[in-house]
N, CA and C atoms as an extended XYZ file, in Angstrom:
315
Properties=species:S:1:pos:R:3:atomname:S:1:resname:S:1:resid:I:1 pbc="F F F"
N         0.841       -1.168        0.000 N   MET     1
C         0.000        0.000        0.000 CA  MET     1
C         0.890        1.236        0.000 C   MET     1
N         0.535        2.191       -0.823 N   ILE     2
C         1.275        3.445       -0.908 CA  ILE     2
C         0.614        4.458        0.004 C   ILE     2
N         1.433        5.180        0.764 N   GLU     3
C         0.889        6.196        1.656 CA  GLU     3
C         0.521        7.439        0.859 C   GLU     3
N        -0.692        7.908        1.049 N   ALA     4
C        -1.174        9.113        0.367 CA  ALA     4
C        -0.557       10.344        1.011 C   ALA     4
N        -0.399       11.418        0.238 N   PRO     5
C         0.143       12.649        0.814 CA  PRO     5
C        -0.784       13.190        1.899 C   PRO     5
N        -0.203       13.770        2.927 N   LYS     6
C        -0.981       14.342        4.022 CA  LYS     6
C        -1.321       15.792        3.709 C   LYS     6
N        -2.574       16.137        3.911 N   LEU     7
C        -3.036       17.506        3.725 CA  LEU     7
C        -3.187       18.160        5.094 C   LEU     7
N        -3.126       19.482        5.123 N   ALA     8
C        -3.282       20.204        6.384 CA  ALA     8
C        -4.692       20.009        6.923 C   ALA     8
N        -4.778       19.807        8.223 N   ARG     9
C        -6.061       19.628        8.898 CA  ARG     9
C        -6.440       20.904        9.645 C   ARG     9
N        -7.705       21.181        9.712 N   ASN    10
C        -8.233       22.320       10.456 CA  ASN    10
C        -8.759       21.773       11.787 C   ASN    10
N        -7.860       21.508       12.723 N   GLU    11
C        -8.231       20.849       13.982 CA  GLU    11
C        -9.287       21.628       14.762 C   GLU    11
N        -9.120       22.945       14.865 N   ALA    12
C       -10.078       23.758       15.627 CA  ALA    12
C       -11.450       23.738       14.963 C   ALA    12
N       -11.473       23.888       13.651 N   GLY    13
C       -12.739       23.867       12.923 CA  GLY    13
C       -13.435       22.524       13.032 C   GLY    13
N       -12.669       21.452       12.908 N   ILE    14
C       -13.231       20.102       13.008 CA  ILE    14
C       -13.839       19.894       14.390 C   ILE    14
N       -13.116       20.262       15.435 N   ALA    15
C       -13.625       20.085       16.798 CA  ALA    15
C       -14.899       20.890       17.017 C   ALA    15
N       -14.935       22.103       16.498 N   THR    16
C       -16.117       22.953       16.643 CA  THR    16
C       -17.318       22.334       15.948 C   THR    16
N       -17.132       21.906       14.706 N   VAL    17
C       -18.236       21.344       13.931 CA  VAL    17
C       -18.717       20.019       14.531 C   VAL    17
N       -17.809       19.178       14.991 N   VAL    18
C       -18.223       17.925       15.635 CA  VAL    18
C       -19.097       18.250       16.849 C   VAL    18
N       -18.722       19.243       17.622 N   GLY    19
C       -19.528       19.643       18.773 CA  GLY    19
C       -20.906       20.141       18.382 C   GLY    19
N       -20.959       20.994       17.368 N   ILE    20
C       -22.238       21.533       16.882 CA  ILE    20
C       -23.137       20.406       16.390 C   ILE    20
N       -22.576       19.523       15.568 N   LEU    21
C       -23.373       18.452       14.972 CA  LEU    21
C       -23.776       17.403       16.004 C   LEU    21
N       -22.934       17.144       16.995 N   LYS    22
C       -23.280       16.186       18.053 CA  LYS    22
C       -24.483       16.701       18.841 C   LYS    22
N       -24.480       17.999       19.113 N   GLN    23
C       -25.605       18.592       19.838 CA  GLN    23
C       -26.892       18.500       19.013 C   GLN    23
N       -26.790       18.727       17.713 N   ARG    24
C       -27.966       18.735       16.841 CA  ARG    24
C       -28.469       17.332       16.486 C   ARG    24
N       -27.530       16.408       16.173 N   PHE    25
C       -27.917       15.098       15.646 CA  PHE    25
C       -27.803       13.952       16.652 C   PHE    25
N       -27.229       14.191       17.792 N   GLY    26
C       -27.139       13.157       18.828 CA  GLY    26
C       -26.466       11.892       18.334 C   GLY    26
N       -27.155       10.771       18.497 N   GLU    27
C       -26.590        9.463       18.129 CA  GLU    27
C       -26.409        9.280       16.621 C   GLU    27
N       -27.006       10.153       15.824 N   ARG    28
C       -26.795       10.046       14.371 CA  ARG    28
C       -25.469       10.650       13.949 C   ARG    28
N       -24.716       11.217       14.871 N   LEU    29
C       -23.334       11.616       14.615 CA  LEU    29
C       -22.458       10.595       15.329 C   LEU    29
N       -21.646        9.910       14.559 N   GLN    30
C       -20.801        8.846       15.101 CA  GLN    30
C       -19.326        9.207       14.963 C   GLN    30
N       -18.562        8.959       16.039 N   THR    31
C       -17.123        9.214       16.006 CA  THR    31
C       -16.325        7.957       16.345 C   THR    31
N       -17.008        6.828       16.473 N   GLY    32
C       -16.322        5.573       16.786 CA  GLY    32
C       -15.408        5.130       15.651 C   GLY    32
N       -14.327        4.486       16.026 N   ALA    33
C       -13.306        4.083       15.055 CA  ALA    33
C       -13.852        3.194       13.946 C   ALA    33
N       -14.669        2.197       14.274 N   SER    34
C       -15.118        1.258       13.236 CA  SER    34
C       -16.029        1.936       12.212 C   SER    34
N       -16.921        2.819       12.660 N   VAL    35
C       -17.790        3.536       11.720 CA  VAL    35
C       -16.960        4.459       10.848 C   VAL    35
N       -16.018        5.164       11.433 N   ARG    36
C       -15.170        6.082       10.660 CA  ARG    36
C       -14.308        5.319        9.660 C   ARG    36
N       -13.764        4.193       10.067 N   GLU    37
C       -12.944        3.389        9.148 CA  GLU    37
C       -13.777        2.873        7.985 C   GLU    37
N       -14.992        2.408        8.270 N   GLN    38
C       -15.866        1.923        7.202 CA  GLN    38
C       -16.161        3.034        6.203 C   GLN    38
N       -16.345        4.240        6.675 N   HIS    39
C       -16.688        5.364        5.809 CA  HIS    39
C       -15.474        5.978        5.116 C   HIS    39
N       -14.287        5.497        5.400 N   GLY    40
C       -13.089        5.950        4.705 CA  GLY    40
C       -12.450        4.861        3.877 C   GLY    40
N       -13.095        3.692        3.821 N   HIS    41
C       -12.509        2.526        3.154 CA  HIS    41
C       -12.755        2.550        1.646 C   HIS    41
N       -11.705        2.316        0.906 N   THR    42
C       -11.820        2.134       -0.542 CA  THR    42
C       -11.012        0.905       -0.932 C   THR    42
N       -11.125        0.516       -2.170 N   THR    43
C       -10.368       -0.641       -2.643 CA  THR    43
C        -9.198       -0.211       -3.516 C   THR    43
N        -8.688        0.976       -3.279 N   THR    44
C        -7.575        1.493       -4.066 CA  THR    44
C        -6.255        1.234       -3.358 C   THR    44
N        -5.213        1.720       -3.940 N   TRP    45
C        -3.886        1.640       -3.353 CA  TRP    45
C        -3.702        2.687       -2.256 C   TRP    45
N        -4.646        3.603       -2.148 N   ILE    46
C        -4.546        4.672       -1.147 CA  ILE    46
C        -4.929        4.115        0.222 C   ILE    46
N        -4.148        4.460        1.245 N   GLU    47
C        -4.473        4.018        2.597 CA  GLU    47
C        -5.807        4.602        3.050 C   GLU    47
N        -6.420        3.959        4.028 N   ASN    48
C        -7.682        4.442        4.586 CA  ASN    48
C        -7.440        5.792        5.257 C   ASN    48
N        -8.195        6.790        4.826 N   GLN    49
C        -8.139        8.124        5.415 CA  GLN    49
C        -9.550        8.440        5.898 C   GLN    49
N        -9.857        8.024        7.113 N   HIS    50
C       -11.219        8.127        7.596 CA  HIS    50
C       -11.562        9.537        8.068 C   HIS    50
N       -12.856        9.862        8.026 N   PRO    51
C       -13.309       11.171        8.489 CA  PRO    51
C       -13.234       11.244       10.013 C   PRO    51
N       -13.417       12.436       10.539 N   ASP    52
C       -13.417       12.627       11.986 CA  ASP    52
C       -14.768       12.275       12.601 C   ASP    52
N       -15.812       12.346       11.799 N   ALA    53
C       -17.163       12.005       12.259 CA  ALA    53
C       -18.013       11.658       11.049 C   ALA    53
N       -19.060       10.876       11.307 N   VAL    54
C       -20.025       10.496       10.276 CA  VAL    54
C       -21.397       10.931       10.775 C   VAL    54
N       -22.125       11.669        9.931 N   VAL    55
C       -23.485       12.086       10.267 CA  VAL    55
C       -24.435       11.364        9.314 C   VAL    55
N       -25.458       10.736        9.876 N   PHE    56
C       -26.457       10.031        9.091 CA  PHE    56
C       -27.635       10.979        8.851 C   PHE    56
N       -27.639       11.621        7.683 N   ALA    57
C       -28.685       12.587        7.339 CA  ALA    57
C       -29.938       11.863        6.865 C   ALA    57
N       -31.098       12.466        7.172 N   ARG    58
C       -32.374       11.873        6.767 CA  ARG    58
C       -33.165       12.744        5.802 C   ARG    58
N       -32.669       13.952        5.523 N   SER    59
C       -33.393       14.840        4.602 CA  SER    59
C       -32.412       15.812        3.948 C   SER    59
N       -32.859       16.406        2.861 N   SER    60
C       -32.013       17.403        2.188 CA  SER    60
C       -31.810       18.615        3.091 C   SER    60
N       -32.783       18.925        3.939 N   GLU    61
C       -32.635       20.037        4.880 CA  GLU    61
C       -31.504       19.760        5.873 C   GLU    61
N       -31.416       18.514        6.340 N   GLU    62
C       -30.328       18.152        7.249 CA  GLU    62
C       -28.980       18.222        6.545 C   GLU    62
N       -28.922       17.766        5.300 N   VAL    63
C       -27.675       17.870        4.534 CA  VAL    63
C       -27.263       19.330        4.429 C   VAL    63
N       -28.204       20.204        4.125 N   SER    64
C       -27.914       21.648        4.029 CA  SER    64
C       -27.386       22.192        5.343 C   SER    64
N       -27.977       21.775        6.424 N   GLU    65
C       -27.551       22.226        7.754 CA  GLU    65
C       -26.112       21.796        8.053 C   GLU    65
N       -25.793       20.562        7.720 N   ILE    66
C       -24.442       20.039        7.931 CA  ILE    66
C       -23.441       20.792        7.060 C   ILE    66
N       -23.795       20.987        5.807 N   VAL    67
C       -22.914       21.693        4.872 CA  VAL    67
C       -22.672       23.128        5.349 C   VAL    67
N       -23.723       23.801        5.819 N   ARG    68
C       -23.550       25.178        6.321 CA  ARG    68
C       -22.563       25.239        7.484 C   ARG    68
N       -22.705       24.321        8.442 N   ALA    69
C       -21.802       24.302        9.593 CA  ALA    69
C       -20.364       24.057        9.150 C   ALA    69
N       -20.177       23.100        8.236 N   CYS    70
C       -18.826       22.796        7.753 CA  CYS    70
C       -18.241       23.970        6.974 C   CYS    70
N       -19.045       24.595        6.129 N   ALA    71
C       -18.559       25.731        5.337 CA  ALA    71
C       -18.170       26.892        6.236 C   ALA    71
N       -18.984       27.147        7.247 N   GLU    72
C       -18.705       28.264        8.159 CA  GLU    72
C       -17.366       28.094        8.869 C   GLU    72
N       -16.996       26.859        9.164 N   HIS    73
C       -15.761       26.592        9.912 CA  HIS    73
C       -14.661       25.991        9.037 C   HIS    73
N       -14.877       26.013        7.718 N   LYS    74
C       -13.874       25.540        6.748 CA  LYS    74
C       -13.425       24.104        7.011 C   LYS    74
N       -14.436       23.224        7.160 N   VAL    75
C       -14.187       21.803        7.418 CA  VAL    75
C       -14.569       21.010        6.179 C   VAL    75
N       -13.701       20.110        5.722 N   PRO    76
C       -14.025       19.293        4.550 CA  PRO    76
C       -15.261       18.426        4.764 C   PRO    76
N       -15.978       18.187        3.663 N   ILE    77
C       -17.170       17.352        3.648 CA  ILE    77
C       -16.922       16.198        2.686 C   ILE    77
N       -17.291       15.013        3.121 N   ILE    78
C       -17.151       13.838        2.279 CA  ILE    78
C       -18.535       13.204        2.138 C   ILE    78
N       -19.033       13.095        0.923 N   ALA    79
C       -20.330       12.469        0.673 CA  ALA    79
C       -20.164       10.957        0.669 C   ALA    79
N       -21.144       10.255        1.237 N   PHE    80
C       -21.105        8.798        1.294 CA  PHE    80
C       -22.486        8.257        0.966 C   PHE    80
N       -22.558        7.476       -0.116 N   GLY    81
C       -23.823        6.874       -0.521 CA  GLY    81
C       -23.899        5.432       -0.068 C   GLY    81
N       -23.304        4.546       -0.858 N   THR    82
C       -23.327        3.126       -0.519 CA  THR    82
C       -21.938        2.575       -0.213 C   THR    82
N       -20.930        3.399       -0.344 N   GLY    83
C       -19.579        2.959       -0.006 CA  GLY    83
C       -18.920        2.106       -1.054 C   GLY    83
N       -19.260        2.314       -2.310 N   THR    84
C       -18.691        1.480       -3.377 CA  THR    84
C       -17.524        2.155       -4.100 C   THR    84
N       -16.917        3.138       -3.492 N   SER    85
C       -15.826        3.858       -4.139 CA  SER    85
C       -14.673        2.927       -4.493 C   SER    85
N       -14.248        3.007       -5.722 N   LEU    86
C       -13.074        2.257       -6.164 CA  LEU    86
C       -11.875        3.179       -6.383 C   LEU    86
N       -12.072        4.470       -6.291 N   GLU    87
C       -11.037        5.426       -6.656 CA  GLU    87
C       -10.664        6.389       -5.541 C   GLU    87
N       -11.036        6.105       -4.304 N   GLY    88
C       -10.674        6.971       -3.198 CA  GLY    88
C       -11.622        8.129       -2.958 C   GLY    88
N       -12.831        8.065       -3.513 N   HIS    89
C       -13.774        9.181       -3.398 CA  HIS    89
C       -14.213        9.447       -1.968 C   HIS    89
N       -14.163        8.450       -1.089 N   VAL    90
C       -14.620        8.646        0.284 CA  VAL    90
C       -13.475        8.902        1.253 C   VAL    90
N       -12.258        8.978        0.763 N   ASN    91
C       -11.129        9.265        1.643 CA  ASN    91
C       -11.183       10.701        2.138 C   ASN    91
N       -10.885       10.873        3.411 N   ALA    92
C       -10.874       12.196        4.040 CA  ALA    92
C        -9.419       12.610        4.241 C   ALA    92
N        -8.799       13.037        3.175 N   ALA    93
C        -7.360       13.329        3.197 CA  ALA    93
C        -6.977       14.415        4.195 C   ALA    93
N        -7.881       15.325        4.505 N   ALA    94
C        -7.620       16.386        5.491 CA  ALA    94
C        -8.599       16.279        6.656 C   ALA    94
N        -9.115       15.070        6.883 N   GLY    95
C       -10.127       14.895        7.917 CA  GLY    95
C       -11.440       15.477        7.447 C   GLY    95
N       -12.351       15.687        8.378 N   GLY    96
C       -13.614       16.298        8.025 CA  GLY    96
C       -14.811       15.479        8.440 C   GLY    96
N       -15.958       15.866        7.898 N   ILE    97
C       -17.235       15.276        8.244 CA  ILE    97
C       -17.776       14.509        7.047 C   ILE    97
N       -18.128       13.261        7.279 N   CYS    98
C       -18.750       12.435        6.251 CA  CYS    98
C       -20.262       12.532        6.415 C   CYS    98
N       -20.947       12.819        5.331 N   ILE    99
C       -22.408       12.835        5.340 CA  ILE    99
C       -22.880       11.558        4.667 C   ILE    99
N       -23.430       10.649        5.479 N   ASP   100
C       -23.964        9.391        4.988 CA  ASP   100
C       -25.432        9.605        4.652 C   ASP   100
N       -25.800        9.405        3.398 N   VAL   101
C       -27.170        9.655        2.940 CA  VAL   101
C       -27.985        8.368        2.793 C   VAL   101
N       -27.508        7.273        3.347 N   SER   102
C       -28.189        5.991        3.187 CA  SER   102
C       -29.557        5.942        3.865 C   SER   102
N       -29.850        6.838        4.787 N   GLN   103
C       -31.146        6.846        5.478 CA  GLN   103
C       -32.140        7.828        4.852 C   GLN   103
N       -31.758        8.420        3.733 N   MET   104
C       -32.648        9.374        3.057 CA  MET   104
C       -33.595        8.648        2.109 C   MET   104
N       -34.800        9.205        1.945 N   ASP   105
C       -35.762        8.680        0.977 CA  ASP   105
C       -35.449        9.236       -0.400 C   ASP   105
């Protein structure tokens, strides 16, 4: 496995947004290692670069709310549908928040 280049992380912004989203989404915001690893896993040569948190959105309004919080604090957003990325699309090279849309209608 080849190590991917490291990008600068916005530690303060990430911590702020995780706090905001945890308060708003409760248990639908996950920071456990196994959930984060699953949401950063690809079948490429790139190492797993998991997000700092995963939010399970249930509506487009919730997605908008998450995106606004991340944009305000300059935190990367990673979209996650079914997790079938073959090219590293779900890797969080600079950390960030993964928005899992699997619970949306």
